[in-house]
KOLVO-352479 format. One record per residue (C-alpha): y, z, x. Coordinates in steps of 0.2 Angstrom, whole numbers, plus 5000, padded with zeros to 4 digits. Layout:
<sites>
YZX;...
</sites>
This chain:
<sites>
508849934864;508549824849;510149724854;509349694872;507649644864;508549514853;509549444867;507949434878;507149334864;508549214862;508649184880;506749154881;506949034866;508348934874;507348924890;505848854880;506948724871;507648674888;505948654895;505348544880;506848434884;506548414902;505748254908;504048264917;503548134931;502347994926;501447974943;500247824945;498647824956;497447684958;497147614940;497947764930;499647834925;499748024921;500748124909;500748314910;499448284924;498248194913;497748014913;498747934899;498047804887;499347684880;499147674861;500647574858;501647454848;503047324852;504547374842;506147274838;506747324821;507947184813;508347204795;508347064782;509746944784;510147004802;509746944819;510147104828;509147264831;509547414820;508847584820;509347634803;507547654798;507047754813;506447914804;505347814792;504647704806;504247854817;503347934803;502247774800;501947774819;501347954819;500147914805;499447774814;499147874830;500447774840;500947864856;502047734865;503447614859;503847454870;505547394867;506247224874;508047294877;508647464881;509047594868;510847654872;510847794859;510347974864;510048024846;508747884844;507847924860;507848114855;507048064838;505747964847;505348114859;505348234845;504048124837;502948144852;503047964857;503447884874;504547724877;504347584889;506147524891;506247334894;507647254904;508147064901;508746954916;510346894908;511046994894;512846954897;513047094909;512447234897;511047334906;510247174913;509447124929;510646984934;512147094934;511247244941;511847354927;510047394922;510247524936;511647604927;510447634912;509147704923;510347824931;510947874913;509247904905;508047934919;507848114915;507648094896;505848154891;505448004881;505447884896;503647824901;504047664911;505447534916;504947354912;505747204920;505647044910;504546974896;503446814900;504746744912;503446664922;503346534908;505146494911;505546434928;507046334920;507946494918;507846524937;508546354944;506846274941;505946394954;504946544948;505046624965;506846664961;506346774947;504946854957;506246894971;507446964958;506147064950;505447144966;507147184973;507647264956;506047364956;506447424973;508247484968;507447574953;506247664965;507747724975;508547814961;507047864950;505347904959;504747984943;504347834932;503347674936;504147504936;503147374926;503347194920;502647104905;501946944913;501246804903;499346814905;498546854922;499746854937;499346734951;499346764969;501146704971;501646834958;500646974966;501146944984;503046914979;503147074969;502347224979;503647344971;502847324953;501847484950;500947434934;500647254928;500847224910;500147064903;500446974886;498646914882;498246794868;496446744870;495846734852;495046894847;494246934864;495346984879;493847064888;493746934903;495446974909;494947144914;493547084926;494846954933;496147084936;494847204945;494447064956;496247034962;497147204962;496847394962;498447424953;498547494935;498747364921;499047364902;499047234889;500947224884;500647104870;499047064860;498547034842;498646914827;499846874814;499546874795;499746694791;498546554793;499246384795;497546304792;495946374785;494746414799;493346534803;493146584785;494946634783;495946544770;497546454773;499146554768;499646734770;498046814776;498047004780;496147004782;496246874797;497546984806;496547144803;494947064809;495646994825;496547164829;494947264826;494047154839;495447154851;495647344851;493847374853;493747264869;495247354876;494647524873;492947484880;493747434897;494847594900;494247604918;495247454921;496547444907;497847584903;497947524885;498947414874;500647394865;500047284850;501247154844;502147214833;502747354822;503647254808;503847074803;505346984810;506246874798;507546824811;506346734822;505946564814;507346514802;508346594788;508446784792;508646814773;506846754770;505146754778;504846574786;503246494791;503246424809;503946474825;503346444843;502946544858;502346494875;500446494877;500146524859;498646414856;497546564859;498246654843;496846704831;496246624820;497346464818;498046444835;499846454828;500946604831;501946604814;503246714822;503846804806;502146874801;501646994816;502047164809;500747294805;501947334791;503047214782;504947214783;505047334769;503747454778;502347424766;500747444776;499647284779;497747294780;497847294799;498847464798;497247554794;496347464808;497647524821;497547704813;495647704815;495647644833;497147744839;496547904831;
</sites>
């Protein structure tokens, strides 16, 4: 009898493990998405870990990074390119964190939109329990020159790709990271987009965009990028020129307050970004001042993005002042 009891326990344990590894659908209705049948609030971070001296993403520090994310109350990671490593996806799932998987348009045929190979990735990982949404493009509306000078070419490609994803995976929403509020051309051209992400840099107050979105659409939306960097190009609004973590912390506190005051419209946010990126503005072996991003004049508090200073932790994973702000707001 004891042998049968032990066998039954083992079977039940295995079934429990299998259940934990199963993916659950992420339905969307009106202005919400749902995980485990409950409205899901995105308390997220943009994540693109590139080590010192490199220009390529590397997940060597994934365990350390996930521990810091858990401490900060982060429940969602937004990545700009697919993670084709089941061990990394498993670790993210085991940390209790979901992923928004981003697909680029032209990535030399590697899981990209242009070649259609992003569909191969969706097929490969659509049942992985870490997946929250599939995301098409990042601020491509700022770059019609990438699409033969006509942004309608991008919208057509995005809409048709979203349709293909729906055909093979009806369990996860398809989103996009649009630069600012989408206009009527974007909305009418892309009915297959389920959730609209928006990269919003309106100083330290994104609140007006929620009323603007409510007036033009009933679909869910989230802020796919927001925040401030920790370098002041000039002294302004009481913040000194130079490295300035206080400016970043102050801006992020106000931005997050406004986002979470508008949860009836907004799903949440993936703040930009987890770690400083030394690869973005010059020599990847050192932290450079400068850099440029489209529509960046709204970056608090100097109107300059300083591309290598956006982390809530620095490149050595030391917490900046804004880390405690994120932790307080997300928890």
